[in-house]
C-alpha positions in Angstrom: 15.9 36.9 48.2 12.2 36.8 47.8 10.7 38.0 44.5 8.8 39.9 43.3 9.6 43.0 45.3 9.2 46.8 45.1 12.1 49.1 45.9 11.2 52.5 47.3 13.8 55.2 47.1 13.0 57.4 50.0 15.5 60.1 49.2 14.0 60.5 45.8 10.5 60.8 47.2 11.6 63.4 49.7 13.4 65.3 46.9 10.3 65.2 44.7 8.1 66.3 47.6 10.4 69.3 48.2 10.4 70.2 44.5 6.6 70.2 44.3 6.2 71.9 47.7 8.6 74.7 46.6 6.6 75.2 43.4 3.3 75.4 45.3 4.7 77.5 48.1 5.9 80.2 45.6 2.2 80.6 44.7 1.0 80.5 48.4 -0.4 77.0 48.0 -0.2 74.4 50.8 0.4 70.8 49.9 -1.2 67.7 51.4 0.9 64.7 50.3 -1.3 61.8 49.1 0.0 58.3 49.9 -2.9 56.2 48.7 -1.1 54.7 45.7 1.4 53.1 48.2 -1.4 51.8 50.5 -0.4 54.2 53.2 3.2 53.2 53.4 4.6 54.9 56.5 8.1 55.3 55.0 6.7 57.1 52.0 4.6 59.3 54.3 7.6 60.2 56.4 9.6 61.0 53.2 6.8 63.3 52.0 6.7 65.1 55.4 10.4 65.5 55.5 10.1 67.0 52.0 7.7 69.7 53.3 4.1 68.6 52.8 1.8 69.9 55.6 -0.3 66.8 56.1 -1.1 63.4 54.6 -4.1 62.5 52.5 -5.5 59.0 52.3 -8.6 57.4 50.8 -8.8 54.3 53.1 -9.3 54.3 56.8 -7.2 51.1 57.0 -4.2 53.1 55.6 -4.7 55.9 58.1 -4.7 53.4 61.0 -1.5 51.9 59.5 0.2 55.3 59.4 -0.8 56.2 62.9 0.3 52.8 64.3 3.7 53.4 62.7 4.0 56.6 64.7 3.5 59.1 61.8 2.6 62.3 63.6 0.7 64.8 61.4 -2.8 65.8 60.5 -4.7 63.3 58.3 -7.2 64.2 55.5 -9.7 61.5 54.4 -9.9 62.0 50.6 -12.7 59.6 49.8 -16.1 60.9 51.1 -16.9 59.2 54.3 -19.4 56.3 54.4 -22.5 56.8 56.4 -21.7 53.5 58.1 -18.3 54.7 59.3 -18.8 58.2 60.7 -17.8 57.3 64.2 -14.5 55.9 63.1 -13.9 58.9 60.8 -14.5 61.4 63.6 -12.2 59.6 66.1 -9.4 59.0 63.6 -9.3 61.7 61.0 -8.7 65.4 61.4 -10.4 66.5 58.2 -12.6 64.8 55.6 -13.9 65.8 52.2 -17.8 65.7 52.0 -20.6 66.1 49.5 -23.7 64.6 51.3 -25.8 66.4 54.0 -27.0 63.1 55.5 -23.3 62.1 56.1 -22.5 65.5 57.6 -25.4 65.2 60.0 -24.2 61.8 61.0 -20.7 63.1 61.4 -22.1 65.9 63.6 -23.9 63.4 65.8 -20.8 61.2 66.1 -18.6 64.2 66.9 -21.0 65.4 69.6 -21.1 61.9 71.1 -17.3 61.6 71.3 -16.7 65.2 72.3 -14.7 66.0 69.1 -14.8 68.8 66.6 -14.6 67.5 63.0 -13.2 69.7 60.2 -14.6 69.3 56.6 -14.0 70.6 53.1 -17.1 70.6 51.0 -16.5 69.3 47.5 -18.1 71.1 44.5 -18.9 69.5 41.2 -17.1 71.4 38.4 -17.4 68.9 35.5 -15.3 65.8 36.2 -18.5 64.0 37.5 -17.0 62.2 40.5 -17.9 63.6 44.0 -19.2 67.1 44.4 -22.2 69.4 45.2 -23.8 71.0 42.1 -22.8 74.7 42.2 -26.4 75.8 42.1 -27.1 73.9 45.3 -24.1 75.0 47.2 -25.5 78.0 49.1 -28.4 76.1 50.6 -26.2 73.1 51.3 -23.6 75.3 53.0 -26.3 77.1 55.1 -27.5 73.8 56.5 -24.0 72.3 57.0 -22.8 75.4 58.8 -25.5 75.0 61.5 -24.4 71.5 62.4 -22.9 71.3 65.8 -19.3 70.1 66.2 -18.7 70.4 62.4 -16.3 73.1 61.3 -16.3 74.0 57.6 -12.7 74.7 56.7 -13.2 75.3 53.0 -14.3 74.3 49.5 -12.7 71.9 47.1 -13.1 70.3 43.8 -11.7 67.2 42.0 -10.7 67.3 38.3 -9.0 64.8 35.9 -9.4 61.7 38.1 -12.7 60.3 36.6 -13.8 62.3 33.6 -10.3 63.4 32.6 -11.4 67.1 32.8 -8.3 69.3 32.5 -8.2 72.0 35.2 -8.0 75.5 33.8 -8.3 79.1 34.9 -12.0 79.0 34.5 -12.4 76.1 36.9 -10.2 77.8 39.5 -12.0 81.2 39.1 -15.4 79.4 39.5 -14.3 77.7 42.7 -12.8 80.9 44.1 -16.0 82.8 43.1 -18.2 80.3 44.8 -16.1 80.6 48.0 -16.4 84.4 47.9 -20.1 84.1 47.4 -20.5 81.8 50.4 -18.3 84.0 52.6 -20.2 87.2 51.7 -23.8 85.8 51.8 -23.4 83.5 54.8 -20.8 85.3 56.8 -18.4 82.4 56.9 -14.7 82.2 56.6 -13.2 79.5 54.3 -9.5 79.3 55.0 -8.9 76.4 52.6 -9.7 76.5 48.9 -8.5 73.1 47.6 -8.7 73.2 43.9 -5.9 71.1 42.5 -4.1 67.7 42.4 -1.2 66.4 40.3 -3.1 67.3 37.1 -2.7 71.0 38.0 1.0 71.4 38.0 1.2 73.3 34.8 -1.6 75.5 35.9 0.1 76.2 39.2 3.3 77.2 37.4 1.4 79.5 35.0 0.3 83.1 35.7 -3.4 82.0 35.2 -4.0 80.7 38.7 -6.6 82.3 40.9 -4.8 83.7 44.0 -7.6 82.4 46.1 -6.6 78.7 45.5 -4.4 77.9 48.4 -4.4 74.1 48.8 -3.5 71.1 46.6 -3.7 67.4 47.1 -0.6 65.9 45.4 0.2 62.2 45.0 1.6 61.1 41.7 3.7 64.1 41.0 5.6 63.4 44.2 5.7 59.6 43.9 6.4 59.3 40.2 7.6 62.8 39.2 4.9 63.3 36.6 2.0 65.7 36.0 -1.1 63.7 35.2 -2.7 65.4 32.1 0.0 64.2 29.6 2.0 62.1 32.1 5.1 64.2 31.3 8.1 64.1 33.7 8.1 67.2 35.9 11.3 69.2 35.8 13.6 68.6 38.7 12.0 65.3 39.8 12.8 61.6 39.7 10.6 59.2 37.8 12.2 56.0 39.2 11.6 56.3 43.0 9.8 53.0 42.6 11.1 49.9 40.8 9.5 46.5 40.5 11.9 43.5 40.5 10.9 40.0 39.4 12.7 36.7 39.0 13.1 34.7 35.7 11.5 31.3 36.2 11.8 30.0 32.7 14.0 31.1 29.7 13.4 29.3 26.4 13.3 29.8 22.7 9.7 29.5 21.5 7.5 30.6 18.6 6.3 34.2 18.7 2.9 33.1 17.5 0.5 30.6 19.1 0.3 27.6 16.8 -3.3 26.3 17.0 -6.8 27.8 17.0 -7.2 30.5 19.7 -10.1 31.7 21.8 -10.2 34.2 24.7 -7.4 34.3 27.3 -8.0 33.8 31.0 -9.2 37.4 31.4 -11.7 37.4 28.5 -9.5 39.1 26.0 -8.1 38.1 22.7 -4.4 39.0 22.6 -2.7 39.9 19.4 0.8 38.7 18.4 3.5 39.7 16.0 5.2 37.0 13.9 8.9 37.4 14.7 9.7 33.7 14.3 11.3 32.0 17.2 12.2 34.3 20.1 13.8 34.1 23.5 10.9 34.2 26.0 11.4 34.8 29.7 8.7 33.9 32.2 8.7 36.0 35.4 7.1 35.5 38.7 4.8 38.5 38.7 1.4 38.8 37.0 -1.9 40.6 36.8 -2.8 39.6 40.3 0.1 41.8 41.5 0.5 44.6 39.0 -1.1 46.3 35.9 1.0 44.7 33.2 0.4 47.5 30.7 1.8 50.0 33.3 5.3 48.4 33.4 8.3 49.6 31.4 11.5 47.4 31.4 14.7 49.2 32.6 16.4 47.2 29.8 15.1 48.9 26.7 15.8 45.8 24.7 13.2 43.8 26.6 9.7 43.7 25.3 6.6 42.9 27.4 4.5 40.3 25.6 1.7 40.0 28.1 0.7 38.4 31.4 -1.5 36.0 33.1 -2.6 36.1 36.7 0.7 34.8 38.0 3.2 35.3 35.2 4.7 38.1 33.1 6.0 37.0 29.7 8.7 39.1 28.0 10.9 38.8 24.9 14.6 39.1 25.7 15.9 38.3 22.2 17.1 41.9 21.8 18.0 42.5 25.5 21.0 44.6 26.3 21.9 42.3 29.1 22.5 38.5 29.1 20.0 36.8 31.4 19.7 33.4 33.0 17.0 31.6 35.0 17.1 32.9 38.6 18.2 36.4 37.7 16.0 39.4 37.9 14.5 41.9 35.5 13.4 45.4 36.8 10.6 47.7 35.7 9.4 51.3 36.1 5.8 51.6 37.1 3.0 54.0 36.1 0.4 55.0 38.7 -1.9 52.1 38.1 0.9 49.5 38.3 2.2 51.1 41.5 -1.2 51.1 43.1 -1.7 47.4 42.4 1.8 46.4 43.3 1.4 48.3 46.6 -1.8 46.6 47.3 -0.6 43.1 46.5 0.6 41.2 49.6 2.7 39.0 47.3 4.9 42.0 46.3 7.5 42.7 49.1 8.2 46.4 49.8 11.8 47.4 50.4 12.7 51.0 51.3 16.2 51.9 50.1 18.4 54.9 50.6 18.2 56.9 53.8 16.2 60.1 53.7 18.0 63.4 53.6 18.0 65.7 56.6 14.6 67.5 57.0 14.6 70.6 54.8 13.4 73.8 56.2 
């Protein structure tokens, strides 16, 4: 058996997708399932689709190509605003992209004309998180110019919150987005069928009575993959948090001091780690490290195991109080947060192993 590896419980992902889709559907909100934290894993995409998401959202063209090559048949949304250098690929590959630059939209228009395609776009509005987005005061003029571009169809407005600046989505944000959409429709005579206002950070808002009824689309990743809303990282009721598990092999198991003995400087990553003096402890060295995963994002399944730190290729843990009895060659398993999952999915050294058959597709 090759270590380290990531197990992916497809039935739990499908269940989580269905739980989130049902919540959103009860508020007339369509869900695009976001697979980017899994590097566009086709099995994960299929589990999301079987759980009821209407389309798949990705931030990397490489991942969309991977999904299409695997036979995933759905519409694809490019979540990262397109690069000016890649508009032809975007038009030929992606059904809909999120946009915030007129120069890119003009280039998309030219590429779409050249290839005989119509390309759908959602225009992103800046509402405070300070990532991508058009300033609200510039939206009408931007929309007027964008609406005149041939072979470009404006499908709606969107915004991004909580991903960069940590801005918590609230009723005010959603009402502002809905109000901007209404203003555009009335003043420019356009129809905006999609108002995409939320991601996994908006689950509590979706479940409240404070949501604007105009918001009808959400882009959901972490809540489906890890069963958590992303403001407080609390488990969402009725979902699984352990659809992904990281498994690593014990390479060395020895009793050693808990404190370094001699003068210390920076570690390999420029940090100065701190240590607690617990005397001699049973230290296990595992074959996974910072090159593969965000060490701080791991939680041992054995609650008696303590993560001490990691280098590029090793994870060091204290098993002195472990509930299990371990030996060299055995494995330890860990839950992952979003950052750890993203890095483990990206690492070619971490093998990916889908487990558990998906349930029949739910209607």
